[in-house]
C-alpha positions in Angstrom: -25.1 4.7 -20.5 -26.1 4.0 -16.7 -25.3 6.1 -13.7 -23.5 3.6 -11.9 -21.1 2.9 -15.0 -20.4 6.9 -15.0 -19.7 6.7 -11.3 -17.3 3.7 -11.8 -15.6 5.2 -14.8 -14.4 8.4 -12.6 -13.2 6.6 -9.5 -11.4 3.8 -11.5 -7.3 4.3 -11.1 -4.9 4.7 -13.5 -2.6 1.4 -12.4 -2.6 -2.3 -14.1 -5.1 -4.5 -13.5 -7.8 -7.0 -14.6 -12.0 -5.8 -15.4 -14.8 -7.6 -15.3 -17.7 -6.7 -16.9 -21.2 -7.8 -15.5 -24.6 -8.1 -17.2 -28.2 -7.5 -15.5 -28.4 -10.9 -13.9 -24.8 -10.2 -12.1 -23.3 -12.8 -14.3 -19.6 -11.9 -15.3 -19.3 -11.7 -19.0 -16.3 -10.4 -20.1 -12.8 -10.2 -18.7 -9.9 -8.4 -19.7 -6.7 -6.7 -18.7 -4.9 -3.4 -18.9 -2.4 -1.5 -18.0 -3.7 1.6 -17.6 -7.3 0.7 -16.3 -9.2 4.2 -16.3 -8.0 4.4 -20.2 -9.0 1.2 -21.4 -12.1 0.4 -19.7 -13.2 4.2 -20.5 -12.1 3.5 -24.1 -15.4 0.9 -24.1 -17.8 4.0 -23.7 -16.2 6.9 -24.7 -15.8 6.1 -28.5 -18.0 3.9 -31.6 -16.8 0.4 -31.8 -16.4 -0.8 -34.7 -16.4 -4.2 -34.1 -20.1 -5.3 -34.1 -19.8 -8.1 -31.5 -17.9 -5.3 -29.0 -21.2 -2.9 -29.5 -23.1 -5.8 -28.6 -21.0 -6.3 -25.6 -21.1 -2.4 -24.1 -25.1 -2.8 -25.0 -25.0 -5.3 -22.1 -22.9 -4.3 -19.7 -24.7 -2.9 -16.2 -21.7 -3.0 -13.8 -17.7 -2.7 -13.6 -15.8 -4.5 -11.3 -11.8 -5.0 -11.3 -8.6 -6.2 -9.6 -5.6 -4.0 -9.3 -2.1 -6.0 -9.3 1.1 -4.3 -9.2 2.7 -5.3 -12.5 1.5 -5.6 -16.4 3.0 -8.8 -17.0 0.9 -10.0 -13.7 -2.2 -8.4 -15.8 -1.5 -11.3 -18.1 -1.3 -13.9 -15.4 -4.6 -13.0 -13.4 -6.8 -12.7 -16.8 -5.9 -16.3 -17.7 -6.4 -17.2 -14.7 -10.0 -15.9 -14.7 -10.8 -16.8 -18.2 -10.1 -20.3 -17.5 -12.3 -20.5 -14.3 -15.1 -18.0 -15.4 -15.5 -19.1 -18.8 -17.4 -15.4 -19.5 -19.2 -15.5 -22.6 -17.9 -12.9 -24.7 -14.4 -13.9 -24.3 -15.1 -17.3 -26.0 -15.9 -15.2 -29.1 -13.3 -12.0 -28.4 -9.9 -13.8 -26.9 -7.7 -16.7 -27.7 -7.9 -18.6 -24.3 -4.4 -19.6 -24.3 -2.0 -20.9 -21.5 1.5 -19.4 -20.5 4.4 -21.9 -21.0 6.2 -23.1 -17.7 9.5 -24.5 -17.1 9.6 -28.5 -16.0 12.2 -30.3 -14.5 10.9 -33.8 -15.0 11.1 -36.4 -12.6 13.2 -38.9 -14.0 16.9 -40.3 -13.9 19.2 -37.7 -15.0 16.1 -34.9 -15.4 15.4 -33.2 -18.2 14.5 -29.3 -18.6 12.1 -28.0 -20.8 9.2 -25.4 -21.6 5.7 -26.8 -21.0 2.3 -25.6 -21.2 1.2 -29.0 -19.8 1.3 -29.7 -16.1 1.2 -33.7 -15.5 1.5 -34.6 -11.9 4.0 -37.1 -11.5 6.0 -35.6 -8.7 8.0 -33.2 -11.6 8.6 -29.6 -10.5 7.4 -26.9 -12.1 8.1 -23.0 -12.7 5.8 -20.4 -14.2 3.8 -19.8 -15.6 5.7 -16.9 -18.0 4.2 -14.3 -20.1 7.6 -13.7 -22.0 8.4 -17.0 -23.9 11.7 -15.5 -25.3 13.3 -15.5 -21.7 12.0 -18.4 -21.3 13.8 -20.0 -24.3 16.8 -18.4 -23.2 17.3 -19.0 -20.3 16.9 -22.9 -20.8 19.3 -22.6 -23.6 21.4 -21.0 -20.8 21.1 -24.1 -19.1 21.8 -26.5 -21.7 25.1 -24.4 -22.8 26.2 -24.1 -19.1 25.0 -27.2 -17.1 25.0 -29.6 -20.4 21.5 -31.1 -19.8 20.7 -33.9 -21.9 17.9 -32.6 -24.6 17.0 -36.7 -25.6 14.3 -38.5 -24.4 16.0 -41.7 -23.6 15.1 -43.9 -20.6 18.3 -43.4 -18.6 17.3 -45.7 -16.0 20.6 -48.1 -14.0 19.7 -51.1 -15.7 19.6 -49.8 -19.6 22.9 -47.2 -18.5 24.7 -50.9 -17.4 23.7 -53.2 -20.2 25.1 -50.0 -22.7 22.0 -50.1 -24.9 22.8 -46.5 -25.6 25.7 -44.5 -27.7 26.8 -41.2 -27.7 25.2 -38.7 -30.0 26.2 -35.2 -31.4 25.4 -33.4 -28.6 28.4 -34.8 -26.8 30.6 -34.7 -29.7 29.9 -30.4 -29.9 30.5 -30.5 -26.2 26.7 -29.9 -25.3 26.2 -33.0 -23.0 28.5 -34.6 -20.8 27.0 -38.3 -22.1 25.5 -39.7 -18.8 23.7 -42.2 -21.2 27.2 -44.5 -21.3 28.3 -43.7 -17.7 30.9 -40.6 -18.6 28.7 -38.1 -16.1 27.6 -39.7 -12.6 24.3 -39.4 -11.3 25.4 -37.0 -8.2 27.2 -34.6 -10.8 24.6 -34.1 -12.8 22.3 -33.8 -10.1 24.4 -31.3 -8.5 23.9 -29.2 -11.7 19.9 -29.6 -11.5 20.4 -28.3 -8.1 21.7 -25.1 -8.9 18.8 -25.1 -12.0 16.2 -25.3 -9.4 17.5 -22.6 -7.3 18.2 -20.2 -10.1 14.4 -21.0 -11.2 13.4 -20.1 -7.6 15.3 -16.6 -8.4 18.3 -17.0 -7.1 20.2 -16.2 -10.2 23.3 -15.2 -8.8 25.2 -18.4 -9.6 24.4 -18.0 -13.4 24.8 -14.6 -13.6 28.5 -14.6 -12.7 29.2 -17.6 -14.5 27.8 -16.0 -17.7 29.8 -12.8 -16.3 32.7 -14.8 -16.3 32.1 -16.4 -19.8 31.5 -12.8 -20.8 34.8 -11.5 -20.0 36.7 -14.5 -21.3 35.2 -13.6 -24.5 36.3 -10.5 -24.7 39.5 -11.1 -23.5 39.7 -13.5 -26.5 38.8 -10.7 -29.1 35.1 -12.8 -29.4 33.2 -9.7 -29.0 29.8 -11.0 -31.2 29.4 -14.1 -28.7 30.5 -11.9 -25.7 27.3 -9.5 -27.1 25.1 -12.5 -27.3 25.9 -13.6 -23.9 25.2 -9.8 -22.5 21.9 -10.4 -24.3 21.3 -13.8 -22.6 22.1 -12.2 -19.1 19.4 -9.1 -19.4 17.0 -11.5 -20.4 17.7 -13.7 -17.5 17.9 -10.8 -15.1 14.4 -9.6 -16.3 12.9 -12.9 -16.7 11.4 -14.2 -13.0 9.8 -10.7 -11.7 8.3 -12.4 -9.2 4.4 -12.6 -9.7 2.0 -12.0 -6.1 -1.0 -14.2 -8.8 0.8 -17.1 -9.4 3.2 -18.6 -7.3 6.1 -21.8 -8.0 5.3 -23.5 -4.6 1.6 -25.2 -5.4 -0.8 -23.5 -2.7 -4.4 -24.1 -2.4 -5.5 -21.4 0.0 -7.9 -18.3 0.8 -6.2 -14.7 1.4 -8.0 -11.9 3.4 -7.2 -8.4 3.3 -9.0 -5.8 6.2 -9.0 -2.2 6.4 -11.2 0.1 8.1 -13.2 3.5 8.6 -15.3 5.0 11.0 -18.5 3.6 10.4 -17.7 0.9 8.2 -14.8 -2.3 7.7 -13.7 -3.6 4.3 -12.7 -6.7 3.2 -11.1 -8.2 0.4 -11.3 -12.0 -0.4 -8.9 -13.9 -2.8 -9.2 -17.3 -3.6 -5.9 -19.4 -4.6 -5.8 -23.1 -6.3 -3.2 -24.2 -7.8 -1.0 -21.5 -6.9 -3.0 -18.7 -9.1 -6.0 -16.3 -8.2 -9.1 -17.7 -9.6 -11.4 -15.5 -7.9 -11.3 -11.7 -6.1 -14.1 -10.0 -4.2 -14.0 -6.8 -2.0 -17.1 -6.5 0.4 -18.0 -3.9 3.5 -19.7 -4.3 7.1 -21.7 -1.2 7.9 -20.7 -1.1 11.7 -23.7 -1.5 14.6 -22.2 -1.7 17.9 -18.7 -1.6 18.7 -17.3 -4.7 17.0 -13.4 -5.2 16.8 -11.5 -5.7 13.8 -10.9 -9.7 14.5 -14.7 -10.0 15.2 -15.7 -8.3 11.7 -12.7 -10.0 9.9 -14.1 -13.3 11.1 -17.8 -13.0 10.2 -16.3 -12.0 6.6 -14.1 -14.9 6.4 -17.1 -17.3 7.5 -19.2 -15.1 4.8 -16.9 -15.2 1.9 -16.1 -19.6 2.5 -19.7 -20.2 2.7 -20.7 -17.8 -0.5 -17.8 -19.3 -3.2 -17.4 -23.0 -1.6 -14.2 -22.5 -0.7 -12.8 -25.6 1.6 -9.1 -24.5 2.0 -7.5 -25.8 4.7 -5.3 -22.6 5.1 -6.4 -18.8 5.2 -3.4 -16.3 5.0 -4.3 -12.9 7.4 -3.2 -9.8 8.7 -4.1 -10.6 12.0 -5.4 -13.9 13.8 -9.4 -13.0 13.6 -11.8 -13.9 16.2 -12.9 -17.5 14.4 -12.2 -20.9 14.9 -12.6 -23.4 11.8 -11.9 -27.4 12.2 -9.1 -28.3 10.5 -8.3 -25.1 9.0 -5.1 -23.1 10.3 -4.8 -18.8 10.3 -1.5 -17.8 9.4 0.2 -14.2 9.1 3.0 -14.4 6.6 5.8 -11.6 7.3 8.0 -12.6 4.0 7.5 -14.6 0.7 4.9 -15.3 -1.8 2.3 -15.6 1.1 3.3 -12.1 2.0 3.0 -11.3 -1.4 -0.8 -12.6 -1.8 -1.9 -10.8 1.1 -0.2 -7.8 -0.1 -2.3 -7.8 -3.3 -5.4 -8.4 -1.3 -4.6 -5.3 1.4 -3.9 -3.4 -1.5 -7.3 -4.0 -2.9 -9.3 -3.7 -0.1 -7.5 -0.4 0.3 -8.4 0.8 -3.5 -12.1 -0.3 -2.5 -12.5 1.9 0.4 -10.8 5.0 -1.6 -13.4 4.1 -4.6 -16.2 4.3 -2.1 -15.4 7.3 -0.6 -15.1 8.9 -3.6 -18.7 7.5 -4.9 -19.9 9.1 -1.7 -18.1 12.7 -2.1 -19.9 12.4 -5.9 -23.4 11.9 -4.5 -22.3 15.0 -1.4 -19.8 17.3 -2.6 -19.9 18.6 0.7 -18.8 15.4 2.4 -15.5 15.9 0.7 -15.0 19.7 1.5 -15.9 18.9 5.3 -13.1 15.7 5.5 -10.7 18.1 3.4 -11.2 21.0 5.8 -11.3 18.8 9.1 -8.5 17.1 8.5 -6.6 20.4 7.9 -8.0 21.2 11.4 -6.0 18.2 12.6 -3.0 18.5 10.8 -2.8 22.4 11.9 -4.0 22.0 15.6 -6.4 24.9 14.6 -9.6 25.9 16.9 -12.2 25.7 14.4 -12.5 24.3 11.2 -10.8 26.7 8.6 -13.8 27.6 6.1 -12.2 30.7 5.0 -8.7 30.8 4.1 -6.1 33.4 3.0 -2.8 33.2 1.1 -0.4 36.0 0.4 2.8 36.3 -1.8 5.2 39.2 -2.4 6.4 39.3 -6.2 9.4 41.4 -7.6 12.1 41.1 -10.2 15.0 43.0 -9.6 13.0 45.3 -7.4 10.9 46.6 -9.4 7.4 47.3 -9.5 6.8 45.4 -6.2 3.5 44.2 -5.9 1.7 41.4 -3.7 -0.9 39.0 -4.2 -4.4 37.7 -1.7 -5.9 34.6 -2.6 -9.3 33.7 -1.0 -10.3 29.9 -0.6 -14.0 29.5 0.4 -15.0 25.7 1.7 -11.7 24.5 0.0 -12.4 26.4 -3.1 -11.0 29.3 -5.0 -13.2 32.1 -4.6 -12.3 34.3 -7.2 -14.6 37.2 -6.7 -12.5 37.7 -3.7 -8.9 37.7 -5.1 -6.7 40.8 -4.6 -4.0 42.7 -5.9 -1.6 45.0 -3.8 0.8 47.6 -5.1 3.3 48.5 -2.6 3.5 51.8 -1.2 5.6 52.2 1.7 8.3 50.0 1.0 11.5 50.7 -1.6 12.9 48.5 -3.1 12.8 44.8 -2.8 12.3 44.3 1.0 9.8 40.8 1.2 9.4 41.4 4.9 8.6 45.1 5.3 6.3 44.5 1.8 4.4 41.5 4.1 4.2 43.7 6.9 2.2 46.6 4.8 -0.3 44.2 2.8 -1.3 42.1 5.8 -2.0 45.6 7.7 -3.5 47.1 4.9 -6.1 44.2 4.2 -6.9 43.4 7.9 -7.3 47.3 8.8 -9.6 47.9 5.9 -11.5 44.5 7.0 -12.4 45.7 10.3 -13.1 49.2 9.5 -16.0 47.9 6.8 -17.1 44.7 8.9 -15.9 42.3 6.3 -15.9 38.8 7.2 -12.0 37.7 8.4 -10.8 34.2 7.8 -10.2 31.4 9.9 -6.7 30.4 9.0 -3.8 33.1 7.0 -1.4 31.5 5.2 2.1 33.3 4.1 4.3 32.3 1.4 7.5 32.1 2.8 9.5 31.3 6.3 10.0 32.5 9.9 10.9 35.8 8.2 7.9 36.4 6.4 5.9 34.7 8.7 7.2 37.3 11.7 6.5 40.1 9.8 2.7 39.6 9.3 2.8 38.4 12.7 3.6 41.9 14.1 0.8 44.0 11.4 -1.8 41.7 12.9 -0.9 42.7 16.2 -0.9 46.2 15.6 -4.6 46.1 14.7 -5.4 43.5 17.6 -6.0 40.4 15.4 -3.3 38.3 16.3 -4.4 35.4 18.4 -7.9 35.8 16.8 -6.7 34.5 13.6 -4.6 31.4 13.0 -1.6 32.2 11.0 1.0 29.9 9.0 4.1 29.8 6.8 5.0 27.7 4.1 8.8 27.6 3.2 9.6 26.6 -0.5 12.4 24.2 0.2 10.9 21.1 2.2 7.5 22.6 2.4 7.8 23.1 6.1 4.8 24.8 8.0 6.1 27.7 10.4 4.2 28.4 13.5 4.1 32.0 15.3 6.5 31.9 18.3 8.1 28.1 17.3 11.2 28.0 15.9 10.6 24.2 15.0 8.7 23.7 11.3 5.9 21.0 11.2 6.5 18.4 8.2 3.2 17.2 7.0 3.1 14.1 4.9 3.9 14.6 0.9 0.8 12.9 0.2 -1.6 14.7 3.0 -4.4 16.4 1.7 -3.5 19.1 4.2 -0.4 19.9 2.4 -2.2 19.7 -1.3 -4.6 22.5 -0.2 -2.1 24.5 1.0 -0.1 24.0 -2.0 -2.6 24.9 -4.1 -3.5 28.1 -2.0 0.3 29.0 -2.3 0.8 28.3 -6.0 -2.6 30.3 -6.8 -1.5 33.2 -5.1 1.7 33.2 -6.9 0.0 32.6 -10.4 -2.1 35.8 -9.6 0.6 37.7 -8.0 3.2 36.8 -11.0 0.4 38.1 -13.6 -0.4 41.1 -12.2 3.3 42.2 -12.0 3.8 41.2 -15.5 0.9 43.2 -16.4 2.2 46.2 -14.5 5.6 45.8 -15.7 5.1 45.8 -19.4 2.3 48.8 -18.7 5.4 50.8 -17.1 7.6 50.0 -20.0 4.8 51.2 -22.6 4.0 54.4 -20.5 7.6 55.5 -19.9 8.8 55.2 -23.6 5.6 57.0 -25.1 5.3 59.4 -22.3 8.9 61.2 -23.3 7.8 62.0 -26.6 6.6 65.9 -26.7 3.7 66.8 -28.8 2.2 62.8 -28.3 -1.3 63.1 -26.0 -2.7 60.1 -24.4 -5.6 59.5 -27.1 -2.7 59.5 -29.4 -1.1 56.5 -27.6 -4.0 55.2 -27.4 -4.7 54.7 -31.4 -0.9 53.7 -31.9 -0.7 50.9 -29.3 -4.3 50.0 -30.4 -2.9 49.7 -34.0 0.2 48.2 -33.8 0.0 46.3 -30.8 3.3 47.1 -29.1 6.4 49.6 -29.1 8.8 47.1 -31.4 6.0 46.7 -34.2 5.5 50.5 -33.8 9.3 51.0 -34.7 8.8 48.5 -37.6 6.4 50.0 -39.2 6.7 52.5 -42.0 6.3 56.5 -41.9 3.6 56.6 -44.3 2.0 53.8 -42.0 2.2 55.7 -39.2 0.9 58.9 -40.7 -2.6 56.7 -41.5 -2.9 55.8 -38.5 -2.5 59.2 -36.6 -1.9 61.8 -38.8 0.7 63.9 -41.1 1.9 66.3 -37.9 2.0 63.9 -35.2 3.4 61.0 -37.8 5.8 63.4 -38.3 6.7 63.3 -34.4 6.7 59.8 -34.1 8.7 59.3 -36.9 11.6 61.4 -35.9 11.4 60.1 -32.5 11.9 56.7 -34.2 15.0 57.7 -36.3 16.3 59.4 -33.1 16.1 56.3 -31.0 17.8 54.3 -33.9 20.9 56.8 -33.9 
């Protein structure tokens, strides 16, 4: 496997999207969809492919590109668009390039409403395409039942109707049609129903929801529960029918969409080319800043380059802000809502993902770059004087006041330095006093560090709120280190950060790398301390039970525990078994002790 592919597999996101495989000439040879891009794309390379055609495909892959979307439904639609536009070589052999159905309101007198896969430019209105055929069928059936739209193909012109050329059919007799063919329903009344259907197909389904709900209630009141259940199922399908897609639209757009984001030294631009309301091209690239170029200048350069490269002549360009560019006959717009806004959001989603992926790839090549970035962020967020290369975190641990211990974990360059971890048995504090325990371990830790000339951290993290932090600060003051080492406390309830001499906590973004690092420190200190506490408590229980038996020394206890593993198993053993391990005389002592305990 090529290194470029390995790197891509490490950073590819886990959300829904479409992926493209390119050959050594940079030509797209396969397009696929996935509800989890990382799992699906990785599966081509981490297992043996049974299908020989797939093995050939994998051997020819030299580069992987992908487009992220918001829903699994959009992956179907985008894949369909890309295959039709790009006609990749291996999709012809491996996939069935089918079209998805739309709903048409036919441009004719007394318009019909039906499902179709063929788009004819005759003035009719088309809605879709849709991935759920069942939902389309259910919706059309509801239209026919509630609005009584006609299903016949008769030419219901005013002249034909007036001439009496038609007769009513079965649909009229079963009350599924109001017979506009013989003039029993006016054009105005019929078109009013069509207007309501149009609104529903645009996404305004409240009208039909109310009618179906009313009919459901009527059926239930009339004890027609099976019919009410069928209406309920239809209502559910209608409500889930039209997830507003960002990949296709009801309105026939032909436009270009550009998303933009930037870093300190780079600008990133995503380009979506939309033809007949479908995204058929997506491309993201990076500009390295040379001078102090503005975002408006950089976006303008990107627009010109992409339109030339892909031969776009779209008269409308959707942008996040107006670029420093003028194109004859072309309008720029910054949409605030609607389908065009959703297209812009899709473009921005992809350009942000591209930026994150570039950063991850860069950090894979230079791991120290990631460390510097994270710790620089920590320094900025916590207002530290210097980068915290060395961080120490403290946590107390006691259960019902027994065996109080504390833990210190050490992170160097944002990574655990386990050889520097330390456990503390609390010596001067009686009972469960977390504040006094924290004061003791901070004093012991840094007094010793000063005496031995050991390196000191740039940041101390206390697992606790204002009380524990105040106790730790008092200890640092006594040994003259307060002000020389930054110290904070993190409270568990809302993950708020406390600073000395400041009663108002700092709330850091839950997704920030600073908070994630502090949480990792806190969780590691808690884990390390709890493990030590359990070991100590277990050891004290074993010692206390066997130490009270007269005539049983250290070596005998060692043999017993080595053989039986626990006091419980020892008590369950037979007298003969015990004597085999430690001899007859000592075995009798243990046996009497066990029986005495049981009595």
